[in-house]
C-alpha positions as CSV (number, residue, x, y, z in Angstrom):
1,M,-39.0,-89.6,44.5
2,T,-40.0,-88.0,41.3
3,D,-37.7,-85.0,41.7
4,S,-34.8,-83.8,43.9
5,T,-37.2,-82.8,46.7
6,V,-38.2,-85.1,49.5
7,H,-41.7,-84.4,50.8
8,I,-42.5,-85.2,54.4
9,G,-45.7,-85.1,56.4
10,T,-48.0,-87.2,54.3
11,T,-46.4,-90.5,53.2
12,P,-43.8,-92.5,55.2
13,L,-40.2,-91.6,54.7
14,T,-38.2,-94.3,52.8
15,L,-34.6,-95.3,53.3
16,D,-33.7,-94.1,49.8
17,E,-35.2,-90.7,50.6
18,L,-33.3,-90.5,53.8
19,V,-30.0,-91.2,52.0
20,A,-30.9,-88.6,49.3
21,V,-31.2,-85.9,52.0
22,A,-28.3,-87.1,54.1
23,R,-25.7,-87.6,51.3
24,R,-26.9,-85.8,48.2
25,H,-28.5,-82.8,50.1
26,S,-31.9,-83.2,48.4
27,R,-34.2,-80.5,49.6
28,V,-36.9,-81.2,52.1
29,A,-40.4,-79.8,51.8
30,L,-43.3,-80.0,54.3
31,S,-46.6,-81.2,52.9
32,P,-49.6,-78.8,53.1
33,E,-51.1,-81.1,55.8
34,A,-48.1,-80.9,58.1
35,A,-49.3,-78.0,60.3
36,Q,-52.7,-79.7,60.6
37,R,-51.1,-82.9,61.8
38,L,-49.4,-81.0,64.7
39,A,-52.4,-78.9,65.7
40,A,-54.6,-81.1,67.9
41,S,-51.9,-82.2,70.3
42,R,-50.4,-78.7,70.6
43,E,-53.8,-77.1,71.2
44,W,-54.5,-79.4,74.1
45,L,-51.1,-78.8,75.6
46,E,-51.5,-75.0,75.3
47,S,-54.9,-75.1,76.9
48,V,-53.4,-76.9,79.8
49,V,-50.5,-74.5,80.1
50,D,-52.6,-71.3,79.8
51,G,-55.2,-72.6,82.3
52,T,-58.2,-72.9,80.0
53,Q,-58.0,-76.7,80.4
54,D,-58.0,-78.1,83.9
55,G,-55.0,-80.1,84.7
56,L,-51.9,-78.0,85.3
57,Q,-52.3,-78.4,89.0
58,D,-51.5,-82.1,88.4
59,P,-48.0,-83.2,87.4
60,I,-47.6,-83.7,83.6
61,Y,-44.2,-85.1,82.8
62,S,-41.9,-82.6,81.1
63,V,-44.6,-79.9,81.1
64,N,-44.5,-78.9,84.7
65,T,-42.3,-81.6,86.3
66,G,-38.6,-82.4,86.5
67,F,-37.0,-85.0,84.3
68,G,-36.0,-88.6,84.8
69,S,-35.9,-89.5,88.5
70,L,-37.3,-86.0,89.2
71,A,-40.5,-86.8,87.3
72,G,-42.6,-86.9,90.5
73,R,-41.6,-83.4,91.5
74,Q,-43.7,-80.5,90.2
75,A,-41.2,-78.0,88.9
76,F,-43.3,-74.8,89.1
77,A,-46.8,-73.5,89.4
78,D,-46.5,-70.5,87.1
79,P,-47.4,-71.6,83.5
80,S,-44.9,-69.1,82.1
81,D,-42.1,-71.2,83.5
82,A,-42.9,-74.1,81.1
83,A,-40.8,-72.6,78.3
84,E,-37.8,-72.0,80.7
85,L,-38.0,-75.7,81.7
86,S,-37.5,-76.6,78.0
87,R,-34.6,-74.2,77.7
88,R,-32.8,-75.6,80.8
89,L,-33.3,-79.1,79.6
90,V,-31.5,-78.4,76.4
91,L,-28.6,-76.6,78.2
92,S,-28.1,-79.4,80.7
93,N,-28.1,-82.2,78.1
94,T,-25.5,-80.6,75.8
95,V,-22.6,-82.6,77.3
96,G,-21.3,-84.8,74.5
97,V,-17.6,-85.6,73.9
98,G,-15.5,-87.2,71.2
99,R,-14.9,-86.6,67.5
100,H,-17.8,-85.0,65.6
101,V,-20.1,-87.5,63.9
102,D,-20.2,-87.3,60.1
103,E,-22.3,-84.7,58.4
104,E,-24.5,-87.3,56.8
105,V,-25.4,-88.8,60.2
106,V,-26.4,-85.3,61.5
107,R,-28.5,-84.6,58.5
108,A,-30.2,-88.0,58.7
109,A,-30.9,-87.6,62.4
110,M,-32.4,-84.1,61.8
111,L,-34.7,-85.4,59.1
112,I,-35.8,-88.4,61.2
113,R,-36.5,-86.0,64.1
114,A,-38.7,-83.8,61.9
115,V,-40.6,-86.8,60.5
116,S,-41.1,-88.1,64.1
117,L,-42.6,-84.8,65.3
118,L,-44.9,-84.7,62.2
119,V,-46.6,-87.9,63.4
120,G,-48.5,-85.4,65.5
121,H,-48.3,-86.7,69.1
122,S,-45.4,-84.6,70.3
123,A,-47.4,-81.4,70.9
124,V,-44.9,-79.1,69.2
125,R,-45.6,-76.0,67.1
126,P,-45.0,-76.0,63.4
127,V,-42.1,-73.6,63.8
128,V,-40.1,-76.3,65.5
129,V,-40.3,-78.6,62.5
130,N,-40.0,-75.7,60.0
131,T,-36.7,-74.7,61.7
132,L,-35.2,-78.2,61.3
133,V,-36.2,-78.3,57.6
134,E,-34.8,-74.8,57.0
135,M,-31.5,-75.9,58.6
136,L,-31.3,-79.0,56.4
137,N,-32.0,-77.0,53.2
138,A,-29.5,-74.3,54.1
139,G,-26.8,-76.7,55.1
140,V,-26.6,-75.7,58.8
141,H,-25.1,-78.8,60.4
142,P,-24.6,-78.8,64.2
143,A,-21.3,-80.2,65.4
144,V,-22.4,-83.3,67.3
145,P,-19.9,-85.3,69.4
146,E,-20.2,-89.0,69.0
147,Y,-20.3,-90.1,72.6
148,G,-23.1,-89.6,75.1
149,S,-26.2,-91.5,74.1
150,L,-27.4,-94.6,75.9
151,G,-30.2,-95.3,73.5
152,A,-32.9,-95.0,76.2
153,S,-34.6,-91.8,77.0
154,G,-33.7,-91.4,73.4
155,D,-30.5,-90.0,72.1
156,L,-30.7,-87.1,74.6
157,I,-27.1,-85.8,74.4
158,P,-26.5,-85.8,70.6
159,L,-30.0,-84.4,70.0
160,A,-29.3,-81.6,72.5
161,H,-26.3,-80.6,70.4
162,V,-28.8,-80.0,67.6
163,A,-31.5,-78.4,69.7
164,I,-29.1,-75.9,71.2
165,V,-28.1,-74.5,67.8
166,M,-31.7,-74.0,66.7
167,S,-33.1,-72.5,70.0
168,K,-32.5,-69.5,72.1
169,P,-33.6,-68.2,75.6
170,G,-37.2,-67.1,75.9
171,D,-36.1,-63.8,77.4
172,G,-32.8,-62.4,78.7
173,P,-29.5,-62.2,76.8
174,D,-28.7,-64.7,74.1
175,D,-25.1,-65.7,74.9
176,P,-23.4,-67.2,71.8
177,L,-21.4,-69.5,74.2
178,D,-24.8,-71.1,75.0
179,S,-25.7,-71.6,71.3
180,G,-23.7,-74.8,70.7
181,E,-21.5,-75.3,67.7
182,A,-22.0,-75.8,64.0
183,W,-20.0,-76.2,60.8
184,L,-19.7,-73.1,58.5
185,G,-17.3,-73.0,55.6
186,G,-15.3,-76.0,56.9
187,K,-14.8,-74.7,60.4
188,I,-16.7,-74.8,63.6
189,V,-18.5,-71.6,64.7
190,T,-21.1,-70.8,67.3
191,G,-24.7,-71.8,66.7
192,V,-25.6,-68.1,66.7
193,E,-23.1,-67.4,63.8
194,A,-24.1,-70.4,61.8
195,M,-27.9,-69.6,61.9
196,K,-27.3,-65.9,61.3
197,S,-25.2,-66.8,58.2
198,A,-28.0,-69.0,56.9
199,G,-30.6,-66.3,57.6
200,I,-32.6,-68.6,59.9
201,D,-34.1,-67.3,63.1
202,R,-33.4,-69.3,66.3
203,I,-36.5,-70.1,68.2
204,A,-37.5,-69.9,71.8
205,L,-38.9,-73.3,72.8
206,G,-42.3,-73.6,74.4
207,A,-43.7,-76.1,76.8
208,K,-42.5,-79.7,76.2
209,E,-40.7,-78.7,73.0
210,G,-37.3,-79.2,74.6
211,L,-38.0,-82.8,75.5
212,A,-39.8,-83.4,72.2
213,L,-36.5,-82.5,70.4
214,L,-34.2,-84.5,72.6
215,N,-36.3,-87.5,73.7
216,G,-36.2,-89.7,70.5
217,T,-34.2,-92.4,68.8
218,S,-33.1,-90.2,65.8
219,F,-29.3,-90.5,66.0
220,S,-29.4,-94.3,66.7
221,C,-31.8,-94.6,63.8
222,A,-29.6,-92.5,61.5
223,Q,-26.5,-94.5,62.3
224,V,-28.3,-97.8,61.6
225,A,-30.2,-96.5,58.5
226,L,-27.0,-95.4,56.7
227,A,-25.2,-98.6,57.7
228,L,-28.1,-100.6,56.3
229,H,-28.1,-98.7,53.0
230,D,-24.4,-99.4,52.6
231,A,-24.8,-103.0,53.7
232,E,-27.5,-103.8,51.2
233,N,-25.2,-102.4,48.4
234,L,-22.3,-104.3,49.9
235,L,-24.2,-107.6,49.7
236,A,-25.2,-107.0,46.1
237,T,-21.6,-106.2,45.2
238,N,-20.2,-109.2,47.1
239,Q,-22.4,-111.6,45.2
240,I,-20.7,-110.3,42.1
241,T,-17.1,-110.4,43.5
242,A,-17.8,-113.9,44.9
243,A,-19.0,-115.1,41.5
244,M,-15.8,-113.6,39.9
245,T,-13.6,-115.5,42.4
246,I,-15.6,-118.7,41.9
247,E,-15.0,-118.2,38.1
248,A,-11.3,-117.4,38.6
249,L,-10.8,-120.5,40.7
250,R,-12.5,-122.7,38.2
251,G,-15.3,-123.5,40.6
252,F,-18.0,-126.2,40.2
253,G,-21.5,-125.0,39.3
254,D,-23.3,-127.9,41.0
255,A,-23.3,-126.1,44.3
256,F,-25.8,-123.5,42.9
257,I,-28.3,-125.8,41.2
258,A,-31.9,-124.6,42.0
259,E,-33.2,-128.0,43.3
260,L,-30.4,-128.1,45.9
261,H,-31.5,-124.8,47.5
262,A,-35.2,-125.4,47.1
263,A,-34.7,-128.6,49.2
264,R,-33.8,-126.4,52.1
265,G,-36.5,-123.8,51.5
266,Q,-34.7,-120.7,52.9
267,R,-35.6,-117.7,50.9
268,G,-32.4,-115.8,51.0
269,Q,-30.3,-118.8,50.2
270,I,-32.5,-119.6,47.2
271,E,-32.2,-116.0,45.9
272,V,-28.4,-115.8,46.3
273,A,-28.0,-119.1,44.5
274,A,-30.2,-117.8,41.7
275,R,-28.1,-114.7,41.5
276,L,-24.9,-116.7,41.3
277,R,-26.4,-118.8,38.5
278,E,-27.2,-115.6,36.6
279,L,-23.7,-114.2,37.1
280,L,-22.0,-117.5,36.1
281,A,-24.4,-118.6,33.3
282,D,-21.9,-118.1,30.4
283,A,-18.6,-118.6,32.3
284,D,-16.5,-121.2,30.5
285,L,-14.2,-121.6,33.5
286,V,-17.1,-123.0,35.7
287,D,-17.8,-126.7,35.3
288,G,-21.0,-128.5,36.1
289,D,-24.6,-127.4,36.2
290,R,-28.1,-129.0,36.4
291,D,-27.9,-130.3,32.8
292,R,-24.3,-131.7,32.7
293,N,-22.0,-133.6,35.0
294,P,-18.7,-132.0,36.2
295,T,-15.8,-133.1,34.1
296,R,-13.1,-132.6,36.7
297,Q,-12.5,-134.0,40.1
298,P,-13.2,-133.4,42.9
299,P,-16.7,-132.2,42.0
300,Q,-17.0,-129.8,45.0
301,D,-15.2,-126.7,46.3
302,A,-14.1,-125.4,49.6
303,Y,-16.9,-123.9,51.7
304,S,-15.9,-120.3,51.0
305,L,-16.9,-121.0,47.3
306,R,-19.5,-123.7,47.6
307,C,-21.4,-122.3,50.6
308,V,-21.8,-118.7,49.4
309,P,-25.6,-119.1,49.1
310,Q,-25.7,-120.7,52.6
311,V,-23.8,-117.7,54.1
312,L,-25.0,-114.7,52.1
313,G,-28.6,-116.0,52.0
314,P,-29.1,-115.5,55.8
315,V,-27.2,-112.2,55.5
316,K,-29.8,-111.2,52.9
317,D,-32.7,-112.3,55.1
318,T,-31.3,-110.6,58.1
319,L,-30.8,-107.3,56.3
320,A,-34.4,-107.5,55.0
321,F,-35.6,-107.8,58.6
322,V,-33.4,-104.9,59.7
323,H,-34.8,-102.8,56.8
324,G,-38.3,-103.2,58.1
325,I,-37.3,-102.2,61.6
326,V,-35.4,-99.2,60.4
327,E,-38.1,-97.8,58.1
328,N,-40.7,-98.2,60.8
329,E,-38.5,-96.4,63.3
330,M,-37.8,-93.6,60.9
331,N,-41.5,-92.8,60.9
332,A,-42.3,-93.4,64.5
333,A,-43.2,-91.1,67.4
334,T,-40.5,-91.8,69.9
335,D,-40.5,-89.1,72.5
336,N,-42.3,-89.0,75.9
337,P,-44.9,-88.2,76.9
338,L,-47.1,-88.4,73.8
339,V,-50.3,-86.6,73.5
340,F,-53.5,-88.4,72.2
341,P,-56.3,-85.8,71.9
342,G,-58.8,-88.6,71.2
343,L,-58.4,-90.3,74.5
344,P,-61.7,-90.5,76.4
345,R,-60.3,-88.9,79.5
346,P,-59.3,-85.3,80.5
347,L,-55.5,-86.1,80.7
348,K,-54.4,-86.6,77.1
349,A,-50.7,-87.0,77.8
350,V,-49.4,-90.5,78.1
351,S,-46.1,-91.4,79.6
352,G,-44.5,-94.5,78.1
353,G,-41.2,-95.7,76.7
354,N,-41.2,-95.3,72.9
355,F,-37.8,-93.6,73.3
356,H,-36.2,-97.0,74.3
357,A,-34.2,-98.0,71.2
358,E,-34.0,-101.7,71.8
359,Y,-35.3,-102.3,68.3
360,L,-32.5,-100.3,66.8
361,A,-29.9,-101.9,69.1
362,F,-30.9,-105.3,68.0
363,A,-31.0,-104.2,64.3
364,A,-27.5,-102.7,64.5
365,D,-26.1,-105.7,66.3
366,F,-27.7,-108.1,63.8
367,L,-26.3,-106.0,60.9
368,S,-22.8,-105.9,62.4
369,I,-22.8,-109.7,62.8
370,V,-24.0,-110.5,59.3
371,V,-21.7,-107.9,57.6
372,T,-18.8,-109.3,59.5
373,E,-19.7,-112.7,58.0
374,I,-19.5,-111.2,54.5
375,G,-16.0,-110.2,55.3
376,S,-15.1,-113.4,57.0
377,I,-16.0,-115.7,54.1
378,T,-14.6,-113.2,51.5
379,E,-11.2,-113.1,53.3
380,R,-11.0,-116.9,53.0
381,R,-11.5,-116.6,49.2
382,L,-8.7,-114.0,49.1
383,F,-6.4,-116.4,51.0
384,R,-7.2,-119.1,48.5
385,L,-6.6,-116.8,45.5
386,D,-3.1,-116.0,46.9
387,D,-2.1,-119.6,47.7
388,G,-0.5,-121.5,44.8
389,T,-1.4,-124.8,46.4
390,L,-5.1,-123.9,46.5
391,N,-5.8,-121.6,43.5
392,R,-5.8,-124.3,40.8
393,G,-3.0,-123.2,38.7
394,L,-2.6,-119.5,39.3
395,P,0.8,-118.1,40.4
396,D,1.5,-117.5,44.1
397,M,0.2,-114.1,45.2
398,L,-1.3,-113.5,41.7
399,V,1.9,-112.2,40.1
400,P,3.4,-113.7,36.9
401,S,5.3,-116.8,37.6
402,E,8.7,-115.5,36.5
403,Q,8.4,-112.7,39.1
404,V,7.6,-114.9,42.2
405,G,10.1,-114.2,44.9
406,M,10.9,-110.8,43.5
407,D,7.4,-109.4,44.0
408,C,4.9,-109.8,46.8
409,G,1.9,-109.2,44.5
410,Y,-1.4,-109.4,46.4
411,M,0.2,-110.9,49.6
412,L,-0.3,-107.8,51.7
413,P,-3.8,-106.9,50.7
414,Q,-4.8,-110.2,52.2
415,Y,-3.0,-109.2,55.4
416,L,-5.0,-106.0,55.4
417,C,-8.2,-107.8,55.1
418,A,-7.4,-110.3,57.8
419,A,-6.8,-107.3,60.1
420,L,-10.0,-105.6,59.2
421,V,-12.1,-108.8,59.6
422,S,-10.5,-109.3,63.0
423,D,-11.4,-105.8,64.0
424,C,-15.0,-106.5,63.0
425,K,-15.2,-109.6,65.2
426,T,-14.6,-107.3,68.1
427,L,-17.0,-104.5,66.8
428,A,-19.7,-107.1,66.2
429,H,-19.9,-108.0,69.9
430,P,-23.5,-107.1,70.7
431,D,-24.0,-103.7,72.3
432,S,-27.6,-104.6,73.1
433,V,-26.7,-107.0,75.8
434,D,-25.1,-104.2,77.8
435,S,-26.9,-101.9,80.2
436,I,-25.7,-99.4,82.8
437,P,-28.4,-97.9,85.0
438,T,-28.7,-94.1,85.2
439,C,-30.7,-91.3,86.7
440,A,-31.0,-92.7,90.3
441,N,-32.1,-96.1,88.8
442,Q,-35.2,-94.6,87.2
443,E,-33.6,-95.4,83.8
444,D,-32.4,-98.9,85.0
445,H,-32.3,-100.6,81.6
446,V,-30.9,-99.0,78.5
447,S,-30.3,-100.2,74.9
448,M,-26.9,-98.8,73.9
449,A,-28.4,-98.4,70.4
450,N,-26.2,-95.5,69.4
451,N,-23.1,-97.4,70.3
452,A,-24.4,-100.3,68.3
453,G,-25.1,-98.0,65.4
454,R,-21.6,-96.5,65.5
455,H,-20.1,-99.9,65.5
456,A,-22.3,-101.1,62.6
457,R,-21.1,-98.2,60.5
458,Q,-17.5,-99.1,61.2
459,V,-18.1,-102.7,60.4
460,V,-19.6,-101.8,57.0
461,T,-16.7,-99.5,56.3
462,N,-14.2,-102.2,57.1
463,I,-15.9,-104.9,55.0
464,E,-16.3,-102.5,52.0
465,V,-12.5,-102.6,51.9
466,V,-12.4,-106.4,52.1
467,V,-14.8,-106.7,49.2
468,A,-12.9,-104.0,47.3
469,V,-9.7,-106.2,47.6
470,E,-11.7,-109.2,46.3
471,L,-12.7,-106.9,43.3
472,L,-9.0,-106.2,42.6
473,M,-7.8,-109.8,43.2
474,A,-10.5,-111.6,41.3
475,T,-10.0,-109.3,38.3
476,Q,-6.2,-110.0,38.4
477,A,-6.9,-113.8,38.7
478,L,-9.2,-113.7,35.6
479,D,-6.6,-111.7,33.7
480,L,-4.1,-114.4,34.5
481,R,-6.5,-117.2,33.3
482,V,-6.7,-115.3,30.0
483,K,-3.0,-114.7,29.7
484,Q,-2.3,-118.4,30.5
485,G,-4.5,-119.4,27.6
486,E,-7.1,-121.2,29.7
487,V,-9.9,-119.1,28.3
488,D,-10.2,-116.2,25.9
489,E,-11.7,-112.9,27.0
490,Y,-15.1,-113.8,25.6
491,G,-15.1,-117.1,27.5
492,L,-15.4,-115.1,30.7
493,S,-18.9,-114.5,32.1
494,T,-20.7,-111.4,30.9
495,A,-20.7,-110.1,34.5
496,A,-16.9,-110.6,34.9
497,R,-16.2,-108.8,31.6
498,A,-18.3,-105.8,32.6
499,V,-16.6,-105.5,36.0
500,R,-13.1,-106.2,34.5
501,A,-13.8,-103.3,32.0
502,L,-14.8,-101.0,34.9
503,V,-11.8,-101.8,37.0
504,R,-9.2,-101.7,34.2
505,S,-10.5,-98.4,32.8
506,D,-10.6,-96.6,36.2
507,R,-7.9,-94.5,37.8
508,A,-6.7,-94.1,41.4
509,A,-6.2,-90.7,43.0
510,D,-2.5,-90.8,41.9
511,G,-3.6,-91.0,38.2
512,R,-2.6,-94.6,37.6
513,T,-5.0,-97.0,36.1
514,L,-6.1,-100.0,38.1
515,S,-4.2,-102.2,35.7
516,Y,-3.0,-105.8,35.5
517,L,-0.3,-106.2,38.1
518,K,3.0,-107.2,36.5
519,Q,5.2,-106.2,39.4
520,D,4.9,-104.5,42.8
521,V,3.5,-101.0,43.0
522,V,2.2,-98.9,45.8
523,L,-1.2,-100.5,46.2
524,Y,-3.0,-98.3,48.7
525,P,-4.3,-95.8,46.1
526,W,-5.8,-98.8,44.2
527,V,-7.4,-100.2,47.3
528,R,-8.9,-96.8,48.2
529,R,-10.3,-96.3,44.6
530,A,-11.6,-99.9,44.5
531,T,-13.3,-99.2,47.9
532,E,-15.0,-96.1,46.4
533,L,-16.2,-98.2,43.4
534,V,-17.8,-100.6,45.9
535,H,-19.3,-97.9,48.2
536,D,-20.7,-95.9,45.3
537,G,-22.5,-98.9,43.8
538,A,-20.4,-98.7,40.6
539,V,-19.8,-102.5,40.5
540,V,-23.5,-103.3,40.7
541,D,-24.3,-100.6,38.2
542,A,-21.8,-101.9,35.7
543,V,-23.2,-105.5,35.8
544,T,-26.8,-104.2,35.8
545,A,-26.1,-102.1,32.7
546,E,-24.6,-105.0,30.9
547,E,-27.5,-107.3,31.9
548,R,-30.0,-104.8,30.5
549,A,-28.1,-104.2,27.3
C-alpha cells in the first residue's frame, strides 16, 4: 500500500492489506473497473430471470430452486419470486450461537467476501459489494456468533449474520427483529439501528445474491489469515528469543555452521540457521563457530538449543506453504453456482464445489501443529533456564543466589507455559479429519475449516505468551551473566542488547518497569505486557532497527 487506503477490484488482495483493514481500519476503495467486472455475469442472470433469455423453465440452482438437498426442486415459476428466495435463505441461515467473534475477524471476512464477489462470477449487482465496503468504512460490524460453520457450502451461518444486517425484505414491513445484530458504541443493537446510525441503506437482495453472500469460505479464510499473520511474526520473534536463550545458556555455535545445514538441503532450516548466526555473531558467551574450535566440553547442547534450525526451519517452510494457500483463497470465487458468460452453451451457470474449504482446513491444521511446536521447544528452554543443574551456572529459578528458597522467581511462569503448550496439543488435533454429513446426505463430506481456524487462532494466542515468557526469562538470564561478571554488557550480542533495552525500558499496565527481578513480585502484568510486545512485533522491530543502524 502506498497510503492508508486499500484498493480492491484490480490487483489481488495481500495478507498485509487484509490485516490493515481488519485491525487498523484502513479504508477500502473500489477500483473504477469493479462494476465492469460484475456486469457480464449479472446481465446474463437478469436476462434469465426476466425471461429475455431462455432457461428459467429449467432448474438453475439457487435462482429458481431450493437449496442443498432441495436443489432438484424448482421453487417457483414466477421470476419475481427469485428475490424472495434470496431473502428467505438469509433468514433461515441466521442461526449461529456462542460468543461473538472478534471484530477483526468480522472485518476480514467482510473484505474477503467483497473481493470474492469482485472476481466477477457470482452474478451480483455492484450495490452488494458497495454496501459491504460502506459498512467497513463506517465501522458497522455485525455481531457474528462463533459456532455454526461446517466449512462446506461455505461459512453459511456466520455469513448469514452479516447478510441479514445489510439486507431487507423486497416488499412488506422491515421488522427490526429480522435485521440481525451489530455493534454500535460498544453495545449490540439491531441491524436496522446500526445501519441507520451509519447512514447506509439496507438493500433488498435480488436473484442469487443471498447465496452469493453466504456460500463462500470468507470466515474460515479470515480466521486462518489472521492466525497466519501472527504466526509469521511469532516465528520471527521466537528466533530472536531462542538466540537470547542460547546466549544466556552459553551455547555452542557449531550447531549453526552453514555447511552443516547445507548438507541437509532443507530451505527453512538453512534460513533459520543463518538467522541464528546473524543474531549470535558478536555474542561473547557463545563458544565455537566455523573458524574456531569450541573451548569447553561437551561441544554440543540439548536439542532445545542445538536443534532450533531443525525445528523452526520446517515451521518456516510450512507457514510459507500456508501463506500461498491463504492469499489464493482471499482472492477466489468460492460461491455456487458460478456464472461464466463465455461458456459456449446457453446455460452459463455452473454448479460445483468451490465453497468446500478443505484447503483452509488443512492450512489451519498445519498452522496449529507447527505453532504448537514453537511452543513445545520453547517451553523446554524455559525449563532449562530455571533448573540450576542444567543452566550452566545460573541460580535456580533465575533469582539471585542469596534469595533462593525465599523467592520463587520464574518458577511459575514455566508452569503457565507448560499449561498453555498442553492446551495447544489438544487444539492442534486436526479438524480436517472430521466430517459429519448434513442436508439429507447431499452435503456428505465437510471440511470443518472454521473450527480449524478458530483453533489455530487460539494456538497462536497461547504460544505468543510462551514466547513472551522466554523474552522475560532470557533477558533476566543475560542480566545475571552480566552481574556475575561472566561478560560485560557490550559482550552481549547486538540483538540481545537491543531487546534487553526494549524490555527494561518498558512498563506494564500497573506502571512498573519490566525490570531485573531481585525478589518476587506480581508477574501477570509483566507477562501481559511482554505478550503485547511479542504480538505487536516490537521485539522484531527493535532488532531490525539496531541491525540497520
